[in-house]
N, C-alpha and C positions, 0 to 999 in steps of 0.2 A: 598615237598622239605625240610620241616623242619626235617622230618625223615631221609632224605638223609644227611642233614647237621650234624645231631646228629651222624649218623653212621660213617661218614668220620672223624669227629672231635674226636671221641672216638674209632677209629679202633684199634683192637688188633688182631694180627696174629692168625689165626685158631679159634678165638672166635666165628665167624659166619660161619666157614667152608672155609674161604678164606686164602690162604697162603700169597698172596699179596693184597694190596688195589685195588679193581676193578675200572676200568675206567668207568666214568659216561658219557653216550651218550644219549642225549634226541632226540627222533625222533618226528619231528613236521610235520604239514601238508604241509607247504610251507615256503618260505623265510620270508614272512610277519609274520607268526605264530612263527618263530624262534625269530624274533625281539621282538614280544610281550611277548614271554616267558622269554627272557633274561631281558627285562625291569621289569617284575614282580619279577624276582630273585633279581635284584639290588634294586628295590623299597622296598622289604621286607627284605633286609639285609640277603639274603640267599646265597651269593657268598661263594664258598668253597675255603679255603686257601691251603689245602693240595694237591689238584689235580685240573686239568683243566676240565671244563665242555665242551664237544664237542657237537655240534648240527648237525643234518642231517635232510633230508626230506624223505618222503615215496618214491618219485620218484627217488631220488639219490640212494636209496638202490636197485633199479632195474637195475643199470648199471652192466657191465661185471666185473668191478673191484671196490672195495670199498675204495681203497687207497686215492682217491682224493674227497671223498664224505663228508668230515667233515669240519665244520666251527667252528672257535673259535672267541669269542669276546674279543678284547684287548683294553686297554685304550691308546689313543694317548697321548704321553708325552707333546706335544706342545699345543694341544687344550684341553686336559682333557676329551675328548669325546670318547666313545667306537666306535670301527669299527669292521666289520666282516672280518676275514681273512680266506681264504681257507688254510687248513693244510693237509699235506700228512703224514699220520701215518700208521704204520703197527702194528696192535694190535694182530694179530694172526701170528704165525710162518710161 
């Protein structure tokens, strides 16, 4: 994750062959593994400021459509705690 953080913080168009900053999606084993992974990212101060990190699982990638297979962790403004939100994104045209 430190390498990802360095890449995104110092992204320069076409420097690494990318025209646009690529989206980071972490594929985890299950929902519990997503939470554990996110906790490690926060605990080690590896949250990325320039993009959102989306999470998914192996099984979610087997569905007929991937539009609703992503999770984003967001901080609740009232409690200050993170919660998982399902997000619908279209990454490919």
